[in-house]
C-alpha positions as CSV (number, residue, x, y, z in Angstrom):
1,M,-8.8,-26.4,-2.0
2,E,-7.5,-27.2,0.8
3,A,-8.2,-23.1,1.9
4,I,-11.2,-23.4,0.3
5,R,-12.5,-26.2,3.1
6,N,-10.3,-24.3,5.5
7,K,-13.5,-23.1,7.7
8,D,-12.1,-21.4,10.0
9,K,-9.7,-20.0,8.2
10,R,-6.7,-20.8,10.6
11,S,-3.2,-20.8,9.1
12,P,-2.6,-24.8,10.4
13,L,1.4,-24.2,9.5
14,A,4.4,-23.6,11.4
15,D,6.1,-20.5,11.3
16,K,9.0,-19.3,13.1
17,D,8.1,-15.5,12.8
18,Y,3.9,-15.7,12.8
19,V,1.6,-17.6,12.1
20,P,-1.8,-15.2,11.2
21,M,-5.0,-16.3,12.0
22,G,-8.3,-14.7,13.3
23,P,-11.5,-12.2,11.7
24,V,-9.3,-9.7,11.7
25,Y,-7.8,-11.4,7.8
26,R,-10.2,-12.4,5.1
27,N,-8.9,-15.9,4.8
28,A,-6.0,-15.8,7.1
29,Y,-5.0,-19.7,5.3
30,A,-5.0,-18.2,2.5
31,F,-2.9,-15.0,2.7
32,H,0.1,-17.0,5.0
33,R,0.1,-20.0,2.8
34,T,-2.3,-20.6,-0.1
35,S,-4.6,-19.6,-2.3
36,S,-7.9,-17.3,-1.4
37,A,-11.6,-19.4,-2.4
38,V,-12.5,-16.4,-5.1
39,L,-9.1,-16.5,-6.4
40,L,-7.4,-19.8,-7.2
41,D,-3.7,-19.1,-7.5
42,T,-0.9,-20.4,-4.6
43,Y,1.4,-17.7,-5.8
44,R,-1.3,-15.1,-4.0
45,S,-0.5,-16.3,-1.1
46,N,2.9,-14.0,1.7
47,L,4.8,-17.1,1.1
48,E,5.0,-18.0,-2.0
49,M,5.4,-13.9,-2.5
50,E,8.2,-14.4,-0.5
51,K,10.3,-17.3,-2.2
52,Q,9.1,-16.0,-6.1
53,M,8.4,-12.5,-6.4
54,K,11.1,-10.3,-7.8
55,V,11.5,-7.1,-8.2
56,Y,13.4,-4.3,-10.2
57,V,14.6,-0.6,-9.4
58,Y,15.4,0.9,-12.0
59,E,18.7,3.4,-11.6
60,E,18.0,6.2,-13.5
61,G,17.7,9.5,-12.1
62,E,19.5,11.3,-9.6
63,P,18.5,11.8,-6.0
64,P,16.8,14.1,-4.5
65,V,13.7,13.7,-7.2
66,F,14.5,9.9,-7.8
67,H,15.9,7.2,-5.0
68,D,15.4,9.4,-2.4
69,G,12.6,10.6,-0.2
70,P,11.0,12.3,3.4
71,C,11.6,9.2,6.2
72,R,10.2,12.1,8.8
73,S,7.1,13.9,7.9
74,I,3.1,13.2,7.1
75,Y,4.7,11.7,3.7
76,S,7.2,9.5,5.6
77,T,5.8,6.0,4.1
78,E,7.0,7.4,0.4
79,G,10.7,7.8,1.5
80,R,10.8,5.1,4.5
81,F,9.6,2.6,1.6
82,I,12.2,3.5,-1.1
83,H,14.9,3.9,1.2
84,S,14.0,-0.4,2.0
85,M,13.7,-1.1,-1.6
86,E,17.3,0.3,-1.6
87,M,18.6,-1.8,1.0
88,E,16.3,-5.0,0.3
89,S,18.1,-8.2,-1.1
90,R,16.1,-11.0,-0.9
91,L,13.0,-9.6,-3.6
92,R,15.3,-7.2,-5.5
93,T,17.2,-8.4,-8.6
94,R,19.2,-6.3,-10.5
95,D,18.6,-8.8,-13.6
96,P,15.4,-7.1,-15.3
97,A,14.7,-10.5,-17.6
98,R,14.3,-11.9,-13.4
99,A,11.7,-9.4,-12.1
100,H,8.0,-9.7,-11.8
101,V,7.3,-6.1,-11.0
102,F,9.5,-3.1,-11.9
103,F,9.4,0.0,-9.7
104,L,9.8,3.8,-11.1
105,P,11.6,4.9,-8.0
106,F,10.3,8.9,-8.5
107,S,9.3,10.5,-5.4
108,V,6.8,13.2,-5.7
109,V,7.3,14.8,-2.2
110,K,10.8,15.7,-3.2
111,M,9.7,16.8,-6.8
112,V,7.0,19.4,-5.2
113,K,9.9,20.2,-2.5
114,T,12.3,20.8,-6.0
115,I,10.9,21.7,-8.7
116,Y,7.8,23.3,-7.8
117,E,7.5,26.8,-7.6
118,P,5.3,27.8,-4.1
119,G,2.2,29.8,-4.7
120,S,2.1,29.2,-8.9
121,H,0.0,26.4,-8.9
122,D,1.5,25.7,-11.6
123,M,2.2,21.8,-11.8
124,A,3.6,21.5,-15.7
125,P,7.1,20.6,-14.6
126,L,6.1,17.9,-12.0
127,K,3.8,16.2,-14.8
128,R,7.0,16.9,-17.9
129,T,9.3,15.0,-15.0
130,V,7.4,12.2,-14.9
131,A,6.4,12.1,-18.7
132,D,10.2,12.1,-19.5
133,Y,11.2,9.4,-17.2
134,V,8.9,7.2,-18.8
135,R,9.9,8.2,-21.9
136,V,13.4,7.6,-20.9
137,L,12.9,4.2,-19.8
138,S,10.7,3.1,-22.2
139,D,13.2,3.6,-25.3
140,K,16.2,2.3,-23.4
141,Y,14.3,-1.1,-22.4
142,P,12.0,-3.2,-23.1
143,F,10.1,-4.0,-20.2
144,W,7.3,-1.3,-19.9
145,N,6.5,-1.4,-23.5
146,R,5.7,-4.6,-24.1
147,S,3.0,-4.9,-21.0
148,T,2.3,-0.7,-21.8
149,G,3.6,-0.5,-17.9
150,A,1.4,-2.8,-16.3
151,D,4.1,-4.6,-14.7
152,H,5.1,-1.3,-13.4
153,F,4.0,0.2,-10.3
154,M,4.7,3.7,-8.6
155,L,4.5,4.9,-5.3
156,S,3.5,8.4,-3.9
157,C,2.1,9.7,-0.5
158,H,1.7,12.9,-1.4
159,D,-2.0,14.1,-2.2
160,W,-0.6,15.2,-5.8
161,G,-0.2,11.7,-7.1
162,P,-3.0,11.0,-8.6
163,Y,-1.8,14.1,-11.0
164,V,1.0,13.5,-11.7
165,S,0.6,9.9,-13.0
166,S,-2.1,11.4,-15.5
167,A,1.8,12.8,-17.2
168,N,1.6,9.5,-18.7
169,A,-1.8,7.9,-19.6
170,Q,-0.7,4.1,-19.2
171,L,1.2,5.2,-15.8
172,F,-2.1,6.4,-14.5
173,G,-4.5,3.6,-16.4
174,N,-2.4,0.8,-16.3
175,A,0.6,0.9,-14.4
176,I,-0.1,-0.3,-11.0
177,R,-0.1,3.4,-9.0
178,V,0.3,2.6,-4.5
179,L,-1.1,5.3,-3.3
180,C,-2.0,7.4,0.1
181,N,-3.9,9.3,-2.0
182,A,-6.4,6.1,-2.3
183,N,-10.1,8.2,-3.6
184,T,-12.4,6.5,-5.4
185,S,-13.6,8.9,-7.1
186,E,-10.5,10.9,-8.4
187,G,-9.5,7.5,-10.1
188,F,-8.4,5.6,-7.8
189,N,-9.1,1.8,-8.8
190,P,-8.8,-1.2,-5.9
191,A,-8.2,-3.8,-8.8
192,K,-4.9,-1.9,-10.1
193,D,-4.3,0.2,-7.3
194,V,-2.9,0.0,-4.1
195,S,-3.9,2.3,-1.2
196,L,-1.0,3.4,1.3
197,P,-0.5,3.8,4.8
198,E,-0.2,7.3,5.5
199,I,2.0,7.4,8.3
200,N,3.3,10.3,10.9
201,L,3.8,8.6,14.1
202,R,4.4,11.6,17.2
203,S,3.0,10.6,20.6
204,D,3.1,7.0,22.6
205,A,0.6,7.6,24.9
206,V,-3.4,7.6,24.4
207,E,-6.3,7.4,26.8
208,R,-9.4,7.4,24.4
209,R,-11.4,3.8,23.7
210,F,-11.4,5.0,20.2
211,C,-9.4,7.1,17.9
212,L,-11.5,9.2,15.4
213,C,-9.8,9.0,11.7
214,P,-11.2,11.7,9.7
215,G,-9.5,12.2,5.6
216,G,-7.4,15.5,5.6
217,Y,-6.9,17.4,2.5
218,E,-7.5,13.9,0.7
219,V,-9.3,10.8,1.6
220,A,-5.6,9.3,3.4
221,S,-4.9,10.3,7.1
222,P,-1.5,9.7,8.6
223,R,-4.6,9.4,11.6
224,L,-5.6,5.4,10.6
225,A,-1.7,4.4,11.3
226,E,-1.0,6.4,14.6
227,A,-4.9,4.9,16.0
228,L,-3.2,1.3,14.7
229,Y,0.6,1.8,16.4
230,L,-0.9,3.3,19.8
231,E,-3.2,0.4,19.7
232,C,-6.7,2.2,19.9
233,V,-9.7,1.2,18.1
234,P,-9.6,3.5,14.6
235,V,-13.3,5.2,13.6
236,V,-12.9,5.8,9.9
237,V,-14.7,8.9,8.5
238,D,-15.1,9.0,5.6
239,D,-18.6,8.0,2.6
240,G,-17.3,4.8,0.6
241,E,-14.1,6.9,-1.7
242,Y,-11.6,5.7,0.6
243,A,-10.2,2.4,-0.5
244,L,-8.5,1.6,3.3
245,P,-4.7,-0.4,2.9
246,F,-4.5,-4.7,2.4
247,A,-8.1,-4.6,2.3
248,D,-7.3,-7.3,-0.1
249,V,-6.1,-9.6,3.2
250,L,-7.2,-7.5,6.6
251,N,-11.3,-7.2,7.2
252,W,-11.2,-3.7,8.6
253,D,-15.0,-4.5,9.7
254,A,-13.1,-6.7,12.3
255,F,-11.0,-4.1,14.2
256,A,-12.4,-0.6,12.7
257,V,-15.8,1.4,12.7
258,R,-16.7,3.5,9.8
259,V,-19.0,6.0,9.8
260,R,-20.2,8.5,6.9
261,V,-20.0,12.1,6.7
262,A,-23.1,13.0,7.6
263,D,-23.2,10.2,11.0
264,V,-20.9,12.5,12.6
265,P,-23.7,14.4,14.3
266,R,-24.5,10.6,15.4
267,L,-21.2,10.0,16.8
268,K,-21.6,9.4,20.4
269,E,-24.6,7.2,19.8
270,I,-23.6,4.9,17.1
271,L,-19.7,4.4,19.7
272,S,-22.1,4.1,22.5
273,A,-24.0,1.1,20.4
274,V,-20.4,-0.5,20.7
275,S,-20.8,-2.9,23.6
276,P,-17.5,-3.6,26.2
277,R,-17.0,-6.9,25.4
278,Q,-17.1,-6.3,21.3
279,Y,-14.8,-2.9,22.3
280,I,-12.3,-5.3,24.0
281,R,-12.3,-8.0,20.9
282,M,-11.4,-5.0,18.8
283,Q,-8.9,-3.7,20.6
284,R,-7.0,-7.2,20.4
285,R,-7.6,-7.2,17.0
286,V,-5.9,-3.8,17.0
287,R,-3.3,-5.2,18.1
288,M,-2.4,-8.4,15.8
289,V,-3.1,-5.8,13.1
290,R,-0.6,-3.1,14.1
291,R,2.5,-5.7,13.0
292,H,1.6,-4.8,9.2
293,F,1.6,-1.3,9.4
294,M,5.2,-1.3,11.4
295,V,8.6,0.5,9.9
296,H,12.0,0.0,11.0
297,G,14.5,1.9,10.8
298,G,16.9,-0.9,9.5
299,P,15.9,-3.6,6.9
300,P,12.6,-4.3,7.1
301,R,11.1,-7.4,9.0
302,R,8.8,-10.3,7.3
303,Y,4.6,-8.9,7.3
304,D,5.4,-5.1,8.2
305,A,5.1,-2.7,6.1
306,F,7.2,-2.6,3.3
307,H,6.2,-6.4,2.8
308,M,2.5,-5.3,3.0
309,I,3.1,-3.0,0.2
310,L,4.9,-5.6,-1.8
311,H,1.9,-8.0,-1.2
312,S,-0.3,-6.1,-2.9
313,V,1.4,-5.1,-5.5
314,W,2.6,-9.0,-6.3
315,L,-1.7,-9.8,-6.2
316,R,-2.4,-7.3,-9.2
317,R,0.9,-8.1,-10.8
318,L,-0.7,-11.2,-11.2
319,N,-3.4,-10.6,-13.4
320,V,-0.7,-9.2,-15.6
321,R,0.1,-11.1,-18.7
322,I,3.1,-10.3,-20.4
323,A,3.0,-12.5,-24.3
324,A,6.1,-14.7,-25.1
325,H,7.0,-12.7,-28.5
326,A,7.3,-9.5,-26.4
327,Q,10.6,-10.7,-24.5
328,G,12.3,-9.3,-27.9
């Protein structure tokens, strides 16, 4: 209720690391500490997630397909998260009975490199690998079956991630799918799935006022994170199918321009209509939001991309109710 009455959406709470505030957030106070005006649940805040959330990582499977992933490629978000999860100690639990969510640590990128036969156009081996993996877990543990996968999550930055997840109907329809290819026209469900930022930074310098961020082969592109890394106002070019990363928390309209494909010929006119004062405000907000897309070579840091991904998973897990009798 305090969050609802907090009209300026600023958090009055002290935090030695960072206090979210300002228009880049839908409700900074709700994100930092308490509930939002719509979701009256204190467990939805970031601080409560840090105190409460426990992730169990299944230990089945051998690298490179499992417990491994690329860290220096266009799909690096996938490998970075897997490695960060392996290093995590505070939010991870070795006791599945204490877990709120269960992570399926397979890498679609590694599957493509090790299982897929180039030029064959046959993705059946990838789907069989995932289907067999889920079957092994569901036979060995009670956790998948008690929720039909709804408190489990997978993560993939490869374009084929959504297709591979269709290997199991419950994985596709019930589990939380954390995907770079967050294309609503291909079955991505923003209420259940999580949009994963695609990160492949190559340069430290930028001279333009705006950075164009069209999609790649699919709706996602590393251009979005690159723009934020370089403190450049992103111009997101899509027709509304792309569920933007961390949109539960971030107010993208405050620091980005969104343009439909049909309006690209009018791009100069659209961007020229942004006043210098408005542009400066947007660029300052980009600097603020940049921390949420950072990845680190060492342990994850609070409010970075790793924690934001888990926060998105946390929000969706809270919509799942597990029946008490299913514990046996």
